[in-house]
C-alpha positions in Angstrom: 128.3 86.1 27.0 127.0 89.7 26.9 123.8 91.2 27.6 120.9 88.9 26.5 117.9 90.4 24.8 114.4 89.0 25.0 114.3 88.0 21.2 117.2 85.8 21.8 115.8 83.8 24.7 114.0 80.6 24.5 111.9 79.2 27.4 111.3 75.3 27.1 109.7 72.6 29.3 110.9 69.3 28.8 108.0 66.8 30.1 106.8 63.1 29.2 106.2 60.0 31.0 108.9 58.7 33.5 111.5 56.7 32.0 111.3 58.3 28.6 114.8 59.8 29.1 113.9 63.5 29.9 116.9 64.2 32.4 119.5 62.6 30.3 118.2 64.7 27.3 118.5 67.6 29.4 121.9 66.6 30.6 122.9 66.1 27.0 121.7 69.8 25.9 123.8 71.2 28.8 126.8 69.0 27.7 126.4 69.6 23.9 126.3 73.5 24.5 129.3 73.5 26.9 127.2 74.3 30.1 128.7 71.2 31.9 132.1 69.5 31.2 131.1 65.8 31.4 127.8 64.0 30.5 126.4 63.1 33.9 124.5 59.7 34.5 121.4 59.0 36.5 123.1 55.7 37.8 125.8 57.4 39.6 123.6 60.7 40.6 125.6 63.0 38.8 123.1 64.8 36.7 122.5 68.5 37.1 118.9 68.1 37.2 118.5 65.0 39.8 120.8 66.3 42.6 118.4 65.9 45.7 119.1 62.9 48.1 115.8 61.4 47.4 116.0 61.7 43.4 119.6 60.1 43.7 118.5 57.3 45.8 115.4 56.7 43.8 116.9 57.3 40.4 113.9 59.3 39.2 113.1 63.0 38.8 110.9 64.2 41.9 111.2 68.0 41.5 111.4 70.0 38.3 115.0 71.7 37.7 115.5 74.9 36.4 118.4 74.9 33.7 120.0 77.2 31.3 122.6 77.4 28.9 123.8 79.4 25.8 123.8 78.3 22.2 125.7 80.9 19.8 123.9 84.0 20.8 120.8 82.5 22.1 120.0 81.7 25.9 118.0 78.4 26.5 116.1 78.2 29.8 114.8 74.9 30.2 112.9 73.0 33.0 113.4 69.3 33.3 110.2 67.9 34.9 109.4 64.5 36.5 107.6 62.0 34.6 105.9 60.1 37.5 102.0 60.9 38.0 102.6 61.4 41.7 104.6 64.6 40.9 102.4 66.1 37.9 102.0 69.5 39.8 105.7 70.4 39.0 105.0 69.7 35.3 101.8 72.0 35.3 103.6 74.8 37.1 106.5 74.6 34.7 104.1 74.7 31.7 102.3 77.5 33.2 105.4 80.1 32.5 107.3 78.6 29.4 106.6 79.1 25.8 107.5 75.6 24.2 106.9 72.0 25.4 109.2 69.3 24.2 107.2 66.3 24.9 109.7 63.4 25.2 108.4 60.2 24.1 110.2 56.6 24.6 110.8 55.0 21.2 110.2 51.6 22.8 107.0 52.4 24.7 105.0 55.1 22.4 102.6 57.2 23.9 102.2 56.6 27.6 99.9 58.3 30.4 102.7 60.8 31.2 102.8 61.9 27.5 99.1 62.5 27.6 99.2 64.5 30.9 102.0 66.8 29.6 100.4 67.3 26.2 97.2 68.2 28.2 98.8 70.6 30.4 100.7 72.3 27.3 97.3 72.6 25.6 95.9 74.2 28.5 98.3 76.9 28.9 98.6 77.3 24.9 102.4 76.5 24.7 103.8 75.3 21.5 104.1 71.5 21.3 107.2 69.6 19.7 107.5 65.8 20.3 110.9 64.3 20.7 111.2 60.5 20.0 114.0 59.5 22.3 116.0 56.5 23.4 116.1 55.5 19.7 119.6 53.6 20.5 117.5 51.1 22.5 117.2 47.6 20.9 113.4 47.6 21.1 113.0 51.1 19.6 110.3 51.4 17.1 110.1 55.1 15.4 107.3 54.3 13.0 105.1 52.8 15.7 105.7 55.6 17.9 104.9 58.2 15.2 101.6 56.2 14.3 100.7 56.2 17.8 101.3 60.1 18.1 99.2 60.5 14.9 96.2 58.4 16.3 96.3 60.5 19.6 97.1 64.0 18.3 95.9 63.9 14.7 97.5 64.7 11.1 99.1 67.9 12.7 101.8 65.4 13.9 104.8 66.2 11.4 107.8 63.8 10.8 110.5 66.8 10.6 113.4 63.9 11.1 113.3 60.1 10.8 116.0 57.6 11.8 118.1 55.8 9.5 119.3 53.2 11.7 117.6 53.1 15.0 118.7 50.4 17.6 121.9 49.6 19.4 123.9 51.2 16.5 121.9 54.4 16.1 123.8 57.3 14.7 122.1 58.7 11.5 118.9 60.9 11.2 117.4 62.3 7.8 116.5 66.1 8.5 113.4 66.9 6.1 113.9 70.5 6.4 117.6 70.5 5.8 117.2 67.6 3.3 120.4 66.0 4.6 121.3 62.9 6.3 123.1 64.0 9.7 125.7 61.6 11.0 126.3 62.2 14.6 129.6 60.9 16.5 129.0 58.6 19.2 131.5 60.1 21.8 128.4 61.9 23.6 129.6 65.7 22.5 126.8 65.6 19.8 128.7 66.7 16.7 127.4 65.7 13.5 128.4 66.0 9.7 126.1 66.4 7.0 125.7 63.8 3.9 123.4 63.2 1.1 120.2 61.4 1.6 120.8 57.8 0.7 118.9 57.0 -2.5 116.5 54.4 -0.5 115.3 57.3 1.6 115.3 60.0 -0.5 111.9 59.7 -2.2 110.3 59.6 1.6 112.3 62.8 2.6 111.1 64.7 -0.6 107.7 63.8 0.0 107.8 64.9 3.6 109.7 68.0 2.5 106.9 69.0 0.0 104.1 68.3 2.5 105.6 70.8 4.8 106.0 73.4 2.1 102.5 72.8 1.1 101.2 73.1 4.7 102.9 76.4 5.2 102.0 78.0 2.0 98.3 77.0 2.1 97.7 79.1 5.4 99.1 82.4 3.9 98.0 83.9 0.5 101.1 85.7 -0.2 103.2 82.4 0.6 100.9 80.6 -1.6 101.4 83.0 -4.6 105.4 82.8 -4.2 104.8 78.9 -4.0 103.3 78.7 -7.1 105.4 81.6 -8.6 108.7 79.7 -7.6 107.7 76.3 -9.0 106.0 74.7 -5.9 108.7 75.5 -3.4 109.6 78.3 -1.0 112.8 80.1 0.1 114.4 79.0 3.4 113.5 82.3 5.0 109.8 82.0 3.9 110.1 78.2 5.1 111.4 79.5 8.7 108.8 82.3 8.9 105.8 80.2 7.7 107.0 76.9 9.7 107.3 79.2 13.0 103.7 80.6 12.6 102.2 77.1 12.0 103.9 75.6 14.9 102.6 78.8 17.1 99.1 78.2 15.6 99.4 74.3 16.6 98.8 73.4 12.8 102.2 71.4 12.9 103.3 69.4 15.8 106.8 68.6 14.9 108.5 65.1 15.7 112.4 64.7 16.3 114.7 61.9 16.7 117.1 61.7 19.6 119.1 59.4 21.8 120.1 61.5 24.8 122.5 59.2 26.5 124.8 59.6 23.4 123.7 63.0 22.4 122.7 61.9 19.0 120.0 64.4 17.6 120.6 67.0 20.5 122.5 69.5 18.5 120.0 69.5 15.5 117.0 69.7 18.1 118.7 72.9 19.6 119.2 74.5 16.2 115.6 74.0 15.4 114.6 75.4 18.8 116.7 78.5 18.3 115.4 78.9 14.7 111.7 78.2 14.7 110.3 78.3 18.4 109.2 81.5 19.9 110.9 84.1 22.0 109.2 85.7 24.9 108.4 88.6 22.4 106.6 86.1 20.0 104.5 84.0 22.4 101.1 84.9 23.5 100.7 87.5 26.0 99.9 86.5 29.6 96.4 87.5 31.1 96.1 89.4 34.1 93.4 90.5 36.2 93.4 94.1 37.4 93.6 94.5 41.1 90.1 95.4 42.8 88.3 94.5 39.4 87.3 91.5 37.4 88.7 93.2 34.2 91.5 91.2 32.4 94.2 93.0 30.4 97.1 91.4 28.5 100.4 91.8 30.2 102.7 92.5 26.9 106.2 91.2 26.7 107.6 94.6 26.5 111.2 95.2 27.6 110.8 98.7 28.4 107.4 98.3 30.1 106.7 98.2 33.6 108.4 95.3 35.5 106.1 92.4 36.4 107.3 88.7 37.5 105.2 85.9 38.5 106.4 83.2 40.8 105.7 79.6 39.8 108.1 77.6 42.1 109.7 77.9 45.7 112.0 75.7 47.3 113.7 75.8 50.8 117.6 75.4 50.8 119.7 74.8 53.9 121.8 78.0 54.8 119.9 80.0 52.3 116.3 80.1 53.0 113.4 80.2 51.0 114.1 80.8 47.2 111.5 81.8 44.6 111.5 81.2 41.1 110.0 83.7 38.7 109.5 84.7 35.2 109.9 88.2 34.1 106.5 89.0 32.3 107.4 92.7 31.3 110.1 95.2 31.6 113.3 94.0 33.7 114.3 93.7 37.3 117.3 94.6 38.8 119.4 93.4 42.0 117.7 95.8 45.0 114.5 96.8 43.0 111.4 97.2 45.1 108.0 95.5 43.7 104.9 95.1 45.1 103.2 91.6 45.8 99.8 92.3 44.3 98.4 89.2 45.9 99.3 90.5 49.5 99.7 94.2 48.9 103.1 94.2 50.5 106.5 95.5 49.0 109.2 93.0 48.3 112.7 93.9 47.7 114.7 91.8 45.4 118.0 91.6 47.2 119.7 89.1 45.2 119.1 87.7 41.9 120.1 84.2 40.4 120.1 82.0 37.3 119.9 78.5 38.3 121.4 75.1 36.9 119.8 72.8 39.1 121.4 73.3 42.6 124.3 75.6 41.2 123.5 79.3 41.2 125.0 82.3 39.4 124.2 86.0 40.4 122.5 88.4 38.1 122.4 91.9 38.3 119.5 92.1 35.8 116.8 89.7 34.6 115.0 91.0 31.2 111.6 90.1 29.7 111.0 86.7 29.5 114.2 85.5 31.4 113.6 82.9 34.4 115.4 83.8 37.5 115.3 83.2 41.3 115.3 85.5 44.3 116.1 84.5 48.0 114.6 85.8 51.4 111.3 87.4 50.1 109.5 88.0 53.1 105.8 86.9 52.3 105.8 85.8 48.5 104.9 82.5 47.5 103.8 80.3 44.5 101.3 82.0 42.4 102.0 85.5 43.4 102.4 88.5 40.9 105.0 91.3 41.9 105.1 94.5 39.7 106.0 98.1 39.6 103.9 101.1 40.4 102.2 101.5 37.2 101.0 97.8 36.6 98.6 96.6 39.4 97.5 93.2 38.1 97.6 89.6 39.2 98.3 86.6 36.9 95.6 83.7 37.3 97.1 81.1 39.5 98.2 77.7 38.5 95.3 75.2 39.3 96.9 72.2 40.9 95.5 68.8 40.3 93.2 67.5 43.5 94.6 65.2 45.9 94.1 61.3 45.3 95.2 59.9 48.4 95.0 60.7 52.3 97.0 59.5 55.3 96.9 60.8 58.9 99.9 61.2 60.9 100.9 61.4 64.4 104.2 62.5 66.2 106.6 59.8 67.5 108.1 62.3 70.1 106.1 64.4 72.4 106.4 68.0 72.0 107.3 67.8 68.3 104.1 69.2 67.2 105.1 72.6 66.5 108.1 71.5 64.4 105.8 69.0 62.5 103.5 71.9 61.7 106.1 74.1 60.7 107.9 71.6 58.6 104.7 70.5 56.8 103.9 74.3 56.0 107.3 74.7 54.4 106.6 71.5 52.3 103.3 72.8 51.2 104.9 76.0 50.0 107.5 73.9 48.0 104.9 71.7 46.8 101.3 72.8 46.5 99.9 69.5 45.4 100.7 68.4 49.0 98.0 69.4 51.5 97.6 69.1 55.3 95.1 70.1 57.8 94.0 69.0 61.5 90.5 67.6 61.3 88.9 67.9 64.7 86.1 65.6 64.0 88.7 63.0 63.6 91.2 64.0 65.9 93.9 63.6 63.3 96.3 65.5 61.1 95.5 64.5 57.6 97.9 64.9 54.9 97.1 64.3 51.3 98.7 64.2 47.8 99.2 62.4 44.4 100.0 59.0 45.4 101.6 56.6 48.0 105.1 57.7 46.5 104.5 61.4 46.9 103.4 61.0 50.6 106.6 58.8 51.2 108.8 61.4 49.6 106.9 64.2 52.0 107.4 62.1 55.2 111.3 61.6 54.5 111.8 65.2 53.8 109.9 66.0 57.0 112.5 63.8 58.7 115.8 64.9 56.8 115.0 68.7 56.6 113.1 69.1 59.8 114.4 66.4 62.1 111.0 64.9 62.9 109.7 61.5 62.8 105.9 60.5 62.5 103.8 57.6 62.3 101.4 57.1 59.4 98.0 55.6 59.8 95.1 55.2 57.8 92.8 58.2 58.2 89.3 57.5 60.1 86.3 58.0 57.9 83.9 60.8 58.8 80.8 58.7 59.1 77.5 60.2 59.9 74.4 58.9 61.9 70.9 59.5 61.1 67.2 57.9 61.6 64.9 56.3 59.2 61.6 56.1 61.4 59.6 58.7 63.0 59.3 58.7 67.0 56.1 60.4 68.0 56.9 61.0 71.5 59.9 60.2 73.7 60.1 61.4 77.5 63.0 62.0 79.7 62.7 63.6 83.1 65.8 64.8 84.7 65.2 64.8 88.6 68.0 65.3 91.2 67.9 66.0 94.8 71.1 66.6 96.9 70.5 69.2 99.6 69.3 72.9 98.6 68.1 73.4 95.1 67.6 70.2 93.2 67.4 69.8 89.6 64.1 69.2 87.5 63.8 69.2 83.9 60.9 67.0 82.1 60.7 67.0 78.4 58.5 65.1 75.3 60.3 65.2 72.0 59.1 64.0 68.5 62.0 62.8 66.1 61.7 62.5 62.3 63.9 61.9 59.6 64.9 64.6 57.0 65.7 64.4 53.4 69.2 63.6 52.9 71.3 66.9 53.0 68.9 69.2 54.7 70.7 68.8 58.2 69.2 69.5 61.7 66.0 71.3 62.4 64.5 72.0 65.7 61.0 73.0 66.3 59.1 74.2 69.4 55.4 73.2 69.9 55.0 73.6 73.4 51.7 75.2 74.1 49.9 76.5 77.6 53.4 77.1 79.1 53.8 73.5 80.0 57.8 74.4 79.6 58.5 78.0 80.3 59.8 79.8 77.0 63.0 80.9 78.8 64.0 77.0 79.2 63.4 76.0 75.4 66.7 77.4 74.0 68.3 75.0 76.8 66.5 71.9 75.4 67.8 72.9 71.9 71.3 73.3 73.1 71.0 70.0 74.9 69.9 68.3 71.7 72.6 70.1 69.8 75.4 69.2 71.9 74.1 65.2 71.6 74.3 65.7 67.6 78.1 65.9 68.0 78.8 62.2 69.2 75.7 60.2 68.1 74.2 57.5 70.4 75.0 54.5 67.6 78.8 54.9 67.2 79.8 58.3 68.3 79.6 59.8 64.8 78.0 63.2 64.1 74.0 63.1 63.7 72.5 64.8 60.4 69.4 65.0 59.0 67.0 64.9 61.8 64.1 67.1 62.8 63.4 67.5 66.6 60.4 68.9 68.0 59.6 69.6 71.6 56.1 69.4 72.1 55.4 68.9 76.0 57.1 68.7 79.3 56.8 70.0 82.9 59.0 72.0 85.3 59.3 73.1 89.0 59.3 76.4 90.1 62.4 76.0 92.4 64.6 73.3 91.1 64.0 73.7 87.2 67.1 75.3 85.6 68.6 75.7 82.1 71.1 73.0 82.9 68.2 70.8 84.1 66.5 71.1 80.8 69.7 71.0 78.7 70.2 67.6 80.2 66.6 66.3 79.9 66.8 67.3 76.0 70.2 65.7 75.4 68.9 62.4 77.1 65.6 62.3 75.7 67.2 62.6 72.1 69.5 59.7 72.7 66.7 57.8 74.1 64.6 58.3 70.9 67.4 58.3 68.5 68.0 54.4 69.4 64.4 53.7 68.8 64.0 55.5 65.5 65.7 52.7 63.2 69.2 54.5 63.5 71.7 54.0 60.5 75.2 54.8 59.7 75.9 56.9 56.7 79.3 56.9 54.6 80.7 59.4 52.4 80.5 58.8 48.7 82.9 59.9 45.9 82.5 60.2 42.4 85.5 58.9 40.6 86.5 59.4 36.7 89.1 56.7 35.9 90.9 57.1 32.5 92.4 53.9 31.2 93.5 51.9 28.3 90.7 49.9 26.8 92.6 46.8 27.4 92.4 47.2 31.1 88.8 48.2 31.3 87.8 44.7 32.7 90.0 44.5 35.4 89.5 48.1 36.6 85.8 47.7 36.4 86.1 44.6 38.4 88.1 46.1 41.1 85.6 49.0 41.3 82.9 46.6 42.1 84.9 44.9 44.6 85.1 48.3 46.3 81.5 48.3 46.6 81.4 50.9 43.6 78.8 51.4 41.2 79.5 52.2 37.5 77.6 55.0 36.3 79.0 55.5 32.9 81.5 55.2 30.1 83.0 57.3 27.6 85.9 57.6 25.2 88.7 60.1 25.1 91.1 59.3 22.3 92.4 56.0 22.5 91.5 55.8 26.2 88.2 54.8 28.0 86.7 56.8 30.9 85.1 55.0 33.4 82.5 57.1 35.9 81.4 55.4 39.2 80.5 56.4 42.6 82.5 54.6 45.4 82.6 54.9 49.2 85.6 56.8 50.7 86.4 54.0 53.0 87.4 52.0 49.9 89.5 54.5 48.0 92.4 54.7 50.7 94.8 52.6 48.3 93.1 53.2 45.1 95.6 55.3 43.4 98.4 52.6 44.1 96.1 49.6 42.9 95.0 51.6 39.6 98.8 52.0 38.7 99.4 48.3 39.5 96.4 47.1 37.2 97.1 49.3 34.5 101.1 49.2 34.3 101.1 52.9 35.4 98.8 54.1 32.6 95.5 54.6 34.5 94.8 57.8 36.2 91.8 59.1 38.1 90.2 62.1 39.7 87.7 61.8 42.7 85.3 64.6 44.2 83.0 64.1 47.1 79.3 63.6 46.2 77.0 62.5 48.9 76.3 60.4 52.0 74.7 57.2 51.7 73.4 54.4 53.9 76.4 51.8 55.0 75.2 48.3 54.4 74.3 46.5 57.5 77.1 43.9 57.3 79.5 46.7 57.3 77.9 48.9 59.8 77.7 46.3 62.3 81.8 46.1 62.3 82.1 49.6 62.4 79.8 49.9 65.4 81.5 47.3 67.2 84.9 49.1 66.6 83.6 52.2 67.8 82.4 50.6 70.9 86.0 49.0 71.6 87.5 52.4 70.8 85.1 54.0 73.6 85.7 51.2 76.1 89.6 51.3 75.7 89.4 55.2 76.3 87.6 54.9 79.2 89.5 52.0 80.9 
C-alpha cells in the first residue's frame, strides 16, 4: 500500500468483558483483511494478540496488543485489550488515544462488568462507541436479550443496525438495516458474504429500523430534515452516511452489530462500516494540551502540516531490543532520525527507528503521519504519559489517570544479594504497567507491591522471575497500626542517675501526658519555671520523647495524638548532660504512657462496592464479617453501590473474595479515611504477636 493519509486512518479499541471474544474478533479482522494467512486460535496460542508466555499459558489477554491492517485504501490501527478487571489499566491507556471503541458483548452473557468499565472509560475520553454482539454462533446466544440489556444500561441511543437471522450453532446470516439486505456469510472463516433480499418475515422489522435511523439523522439537521420531507421521507446514501457519522460522533446513536469472530461471520461488514462511518483522526475531537510552564490549555489540532507532536501511551521491555515506546501522532508527522523534545522532562530525544506493530511482529516505518500509531525503541528518558514535540509546540497532554490499587503484598528476596536486581526489575515492570506500584516502607520494614488483584500481582511475580531472574517470597503486608492514650497523666517522674567513675549522668524530669483529638498529632510543651531544668536541656527532653514515639511502649507501633508537657525536674551542676535528660525524657514518657489507658489504632478505609442487586445481601454480609460498617447505598443504572468503612487489616483478600461472591461482576474502590480504635479482643492478639516478634528478634 502506498503512503497513507490521515483521512484514511481509523483508530479503534476492541474492549469488553473477559470471554466476550475480543482476541478472536481481532484475529478475524487481521485474517479477513489479509494481514495474516491463517486464523489463529487461543487454544494453541497462535493469535497475533496473545503472544506472551503468560497469555498463552493462561489463555487470556493480559496486555493490550497494538495491531494494524489495510482494507481497500484504509489503514486500520486497532488495539486488542484485556477483559479481566485486573488489567483495566491497559484498557484505559488504549482508549485515551483512540477514536472509536468497539465494545464487544458476549451474546450468551449480555452486559457484564467489563462492558461497563470499557464504556465508562470510552465516555471519559469522548470516544465514539459501537457495540458488537459477538459469539452469536454459541448455542445459548440470545441477541434480543443482550440488546435489551444494552438499552436498559445505555438508553434509547442504542441502535440496532444489524440483527441475526439464525443465531446459534448454524449462525451465518445477518440482516443489515443500512443496506436493507440480508448478508449470508461463508463459514470457512474467510469472512466473505453475499447479499440477498430480506425474507418476508423479517422485512417489516428491517423497514421500521431503517426508517427510525433516517428520522434520527434527519431530525438533528434542518437541511436534512427539509430534504427528508422533499424526498418523501427518505435520504440519499450520501446524506445518510454524513448524518449517521455525525450522530455517532455526538453519541446520539450507539450502533449495534452482529458477529461470530471464530467463524469471521459479520467481520467484513463491520470493517466496511468502520471505514465508511467511523471518524478519521481529522474528524475526531482535538486533544487538549497544557502549555509548558502555564495552566493555559490549547487544542492540538490534527493537522498533517502542523508542528510534530506525539503522545506515549504504552511501553514494553523486549529482550535484545530494550524499551519500546508506543505513541500516537497528534499533529504533523515524524520521520526516522527526527529530534523531539520530551516536554515532561525537558530533554531532547531522537527517534532512531520507528515501527508499526502487529502484536510481537514489527515493520519499520520511515514516516508516521498525523493520527497514526507507531513504536520507537531506545528513547533515553521517555515513559508512559510523556508528550514529545517540535520546537514550535511546547505543550503536554494530560496524563492517563490509572485506577487506584486494590490489593497489596509484601515481598522479600529468596537469595541474598538480589535486592538491586529486584528493585531494577520492579522499576521496569512499573514502566510497562503503571497500575503496578511498589515502594519500600521503612516503618513496616517491607517492600510493598500493589495492583488491581491477586492475578495481576501473580503475573508481576512470574515476570520478575522470567525476565529478571529473581525469586521472591510473598507475604501479607504488616498493618501500620498506631498507639495513643485515652487518659491524662498529671505527673510522671523519672530520674536517670548513673555513676561510673569520672563524670556521672543525671537527668530528672516530671512529664504531663494528655490525649489529643484524632489526627492532631504530637505536641510538646515546656512549663518548667524557676530554672528547675536549665533551658539548654529542654530540647534534649523533647528529643528523648520524640524518639520514644517511633516504637510505642504498647506494641512497638508509632505513637500519635499525644501532648507531652515537661513541667518540673532537677539537675546536677557536673553530671547533668543532654544525653542524661534525653534518656530521662524517653523513660518518663514510656512509664506514663502505659498508665494513661493506652490503645491501638488501626487504619480505616472507605470502600465503594458496585454490584448487581442480586448479590447485595452476600456482599453486605461479607463486609459485616470484616468488621465493616455500611454507611450508605445508591443506584448506578442496574447496579447497586454500597459505601462502607472497613479496617485495612480486613481488606487483604477482598478483591478476590468480591469477584468470587459476584461471579466477577462486582468491582470496588478504596481510599484511606482515618484511624480508629482497635476492638479489645483484636488488640490483645496484636500485642501478643508483637511481643512474640520482639522476643524472637532478641533471642
